[in-house]
C-alpha positions in Angstrom: 26.6 7.0 17.8 24.9 4.0 16.2 22.0 3.9 18.7 21.3 7.6 18.0 21.4 7.0 14.2 19.1 4.0 14.4 16.7 6.0 16.7 16.8 8.9 14.3 16.1 6.7 11.3 13.1 5.0 13.1 11.7 8.4 13.9 12.4 9.6 10.3 10.7 6.6 8.8 7.7 6.7 11.1 5.3 7.4 8.2 6.2 3.9 6.8 5.4 2.3 10.2 2.1 4.2 10.3 1.1 2.5 7.0 2.3 -0.9 8.5 0.0 -0.4 11.4 -2.9 0.5 9.1 -2.3 -2.6 7.0 -2.3 -4.8 10.0 -5.6 -3.2 11.2 -7.1 -3.9 7.7 -5.8 -7.5 8.0 -7.8 -7.8 11.3 -10.9 -6.7 9.5 -10.3 -9.2 6.7 -9.7 -11.9 9.3 -13.1 -11.1 10.9 -14.9 -11.2 7.6 -13.3 -14.5 6.6 -12.8 -16.5 9.7 -14.0 -15.1 13.0 -17.6 -14.5 11.9 -17.9 -18.1 10.7 -16.4 -19.4 14.0 -18.9 -17.3 16.0 -21.7 -18.6 13.9 -20.7 -22.2 14.6 -20.4 -21.5 18.3 -23.8 -20.1 18.7 -26.0 -22.9 17.3 -28.8 -21.9 19.6 -29.2 -18.5 17.9 -29.2 -20.1 14.5 -31.8 -17.7 13.1 -29.8 -14.6 13.4 -26.7 -16.2 11.9 -28.5 -17.7 8.9 -27.1 -15.3 6.3 -29.6 -16.4 3.6 -32.4 -15.0 5.9 -30.4 -11.9 6.8 -29.4 -10.7 3.3 -28.5 -7.2 4.6 -25.8 -8.7 6.9 -24.4 -10.9 4.1 -24.3 -7.9 1.7 -22.6 -5.7 4.3 -20.0 -8.5 5.1 -19.3 -8.9 1.3 -18.9 -5.1 0.9 -16.7 -4.9 3.9 -14.5 -7.7 2.7 -14.2 -6.2 -0.8 -13.4 -2.7 0.4 -10.9 -3.9 3.1 -9.0 -6.2 0.6 -8.9 -3.4 -2.0 -7.4 -1.0 0.5 -5.0 -3.6 1.8 -3.8 -4.3 -1.7 -3.5 -0.5 -2.5 -1.5 0.2 0.7 0.8 -2.8 0.0 1.6 -1.5 -3.4 2.7 1.9 -2.2 5.4 0.7 0.2 8.1 0.9 -2.4 7.0 4.5 -3.2 7.2 5.4 0.5 10.7 4.0 0.6 11.7 6.1 -2.4 10.0 9.2 -0.8 12.2 8.6 2.3 15.3 8.3 0.1 14.5 11.6 -1.7 13.6 13.4 1.5 16.9 12.3 3.1 19.0 13.3 0.2 17.3 16.7 0.1 18.2 17.1 3.7 21.8 16.3 2.9 24.1 18.9 4.4 26.3 20.8 2.2 29.5 18.9 1.4 31.4 22.2 1.8 30.9 22.2 5.6 33.1 19.2 6.0 30.8 17.4 8.4 31.2 13.9 7.2 29.1 12.3 10.0 26.0 14.3 9.0 26.5 13.2 5.4 26.8 9.6 6.5 23.7 9.9 8.6 21.7 11.3 5.6 22.9 8.4 3.3 22.1 5.9 6.1 18.6 7.2 6.5 18.1 7.2 2.7 19.1 3.6 2.4 17.1 2.4 5.4 13.9 4.0 4.2 14.3 2.3 0.8 15.0 -1.0 2.6 11.9 -0.6 4.9 9.8 0.0 1.8 11.0 -3.1 0.0 10.8 -5.3 3.2 7.2 -4.3 4.0 6.1 -4.5 0.3 7.5 -8.0 0.0 6.1 -9.1 3.3 2.6 -7.8 2.7 2.6 -9.2 -0.8 3.4 -12.7 0.6 0.6 -12.3 3.2 -1.8 -11.1 0.5 -0.9 -14.1 -1.7 -1.6 -16.4 1.2 -5.0 -15.0 2.1 -6.3 -14.4 -1.4 -7.7 -18.0 -1.9 -9.6 -17.7 1.5 -11.0 -14.3 0.5 -12.2 -15.7 -2.9 -13.8 -18.7 -1.1 -15.5 -16.4 1.4 -16.8 -14.1 -1.4 -18.3 -17.1 -3.2 -20.0 -18.3 0.1 -21.4 -14.8 0.7 -22.6 -14.4 -2.8 -24.3 -17.9 -2.7 -26.0 -17.0 0.6 -27.2 -13.7 -0.9 -28.6 -15.5 -4.0 -30.3 -18.2 -2.0 -31.8 -15.6 0.4 -33.1 -13.6 -2.5 -34.6 -16.7 -4.1 -36.2 -17.7 -0.8 -37.7 -14.2 -0.3 -39.1 -13.9 -3.8 -42.8 -14.1 -4.0 -44.2 -17.2 -5.7 -45.5 -16.6 -9.2 -49.3 -16.4 -9.3 -51.0 -19.7 -10.1 -52.7 -19.9 -13.4 -56.5 -20.3 -13.1 -58.0 -23.4 -14.7 -61.2 -23.0 -16.7 
């Protein structure tokens, strides 16, 4: 009985687990933008020209844009987990069988599903908030590095001002 109830709850709360998967995929993108790209750059010293972001401003801008978008989406999805839990609660209570039928196990199952969906929403919201707090300083540092590379690349690519003619 308990195995069936747990299986039914996991299937019923599958929309929450879909958002968990999406959030982990976004974390992988953030990891690449912050860490993996820098490691790859340090490994390939022989191909230094292609990894010099100040000479490849388009790549640096794309990396900065990808980092900003992915962190914004990550934060947004993290903030909706409690709402997903509440949605599961309401959905389960609306599916509540009529109390007049006398089927107490069905009523217990609906209440159990309602409570577990709320719990999943809270658990994942807290977990992803903690992860977000841990990675925020690294994201800020990476943003500053990319903006510095973009600025130095734009300064290097600016044409020199015309020299004044002496008379």
